N, C-alpha and C positions, 0 to 999 in steps of 0.2 A: 290821399287818393291811392287806391290799390293799383299795382302795375297792370297794364293791359298790352303786354308785348307777346310775341310768339313764344310759346313755352310756359307762359304764366297761366295759373288757374283763372278761368273766366269769372268775373264777379257775378254772382247770382242776383237775380231781381225778380220781382213780380210787377207786371204792368197790366193795365186794362186794355183789352183789344177793341176793335171796331164795333163789336156787339156788346160792349160793356161787361165782358167776362174776364176774370183774372187769368193771366198766362204767366207761368213761372219758368224761367229759362232752364233750370236744372231738370224739370220734368220733360222739357222738350229734348234736351240732349240725351236723355235716356231712350228716346224713340229713334234717334239717329243724329248724325252730325248736324249742326245748326249753322246756317248762313244768316248771320245777324247783320242786317243792313240798315244803317242809319241814313236818313235823308232829311234835307232841310225843310221842304215845304210841299204838302199835297197840292195838286193842281198846277205845279210849276212845270215848265217844259222839260228840263233835264231829269227831274224826279219822275215824271211820267214815263220818259224813255227808259229810265233805269228799272222801274217797277214792271214795265211791259217786257223788258228783256228777261227779267226773272220769271215772269208769267209764261213767256214763250218757251223757256227752257225747263219748265217744271218736270216734264216727263224724264228728261235726262238727269235732272237733279234727284228725282225720286229713285231712279235706277242706281244712283250713287248713295242711296239711303240718307238723303239730306232733307232737312226741314228748313224753310225760309221764314224768317220773322223780320218784318219791316218796322222800324222805330223812328218816330219823329215827335216833335214837341207840339204837333197839332192836336186839337181836341178829338176825342173819339167820334164825335158827330161829323166832323170834316173827314176823318179817315173812312168812316162808313160810306159817305156819299162818294168819295173818290174811289174807294175799293169797288163799289157797285158799278160806277161809271166805267172803270177799266176792266171789269170782270176778272178781278184777281182771285186766285184760289189759295191764298196763304194769308195768315193773320197780319194785320197792321196794328201796332201797339202805340198807345198814346203815353208819351213821357211829358205830359203837359206841365208837370211840376219840376221838370228838368233834373230829376235825381239821377237817372241812368246816363244821360249825356255827360254829367260830371263824373260818374263812376267809371266810364270808359274813356274819359279824357277827350271827348269829341264835342264839347260845348263851343258853339260859334258865337262869339260876343256880338258881332255885328254883321248881318247879311243884308246889304243894300238898305240899311236903316232899320231892319228888324232885329231886335236884340233878343238873344237867347234861343237861337235855333240849334238844331243838330248840324254838325259838319257832315259831309258825305263821307261815309266810312263803311267798310265791310270787315267783319271778323268771322272766321270759320272756327267753330268750337267743336271738338271731337266728343265722342260718347263718354269720355271720362271728365269732361268739363275743362279741357285744356285748349287754349287758343293756339290754333295751327296756322292761321293766316291772318294778317292784319294789313289793311289798306286804309289809310287816312289821307284824303285828298285835300290839299290846300286850295285847289281851284274847284269851286262848286259847279263850274260849267263842264267839268269832265266827269265821265262815268267811270266806275271801277273797272279793273281788268278782270273780265268775266272768265277768261281762259285760265288765269291764275287760280281763281276760285275753283273751277272745275278740276284742274290738275291737283290742287291740294285735296279736294274731296276724293279724287280717284286714288290718292296715295294713302288714304286712311283705311 
């Protein structure tokens, strides 16, 4: 497994988004810094709060030249319905085959009896493809530190 620590190159990948279109990470970091947020399950309480927090701060994140990508092991069908329900304006990517959660070392073996979800994690990747912030939460009921994400983006 490639390293995924601060200062390491971000492992590149292509995943299918909520509209069944391919999204390549390296193409996104060329547009701006990327907030790559892994979440365990669409329609769950904490994941909904997290995605709504990113949605509600999109103006500020765009001012910091950031792109947000949400990643889970849910199907793109579920992600489309959830994205529409929450009125999110950033892509949700389906890692249904669990390749990227392994690549980023955020594979959750068992979440309340569901095997193979994503852990809750956030990586900030700069425009050169280097990981500048890494938060991997052991407790899925906690949200990431949004202020650390913003301060990392502001420093880039």
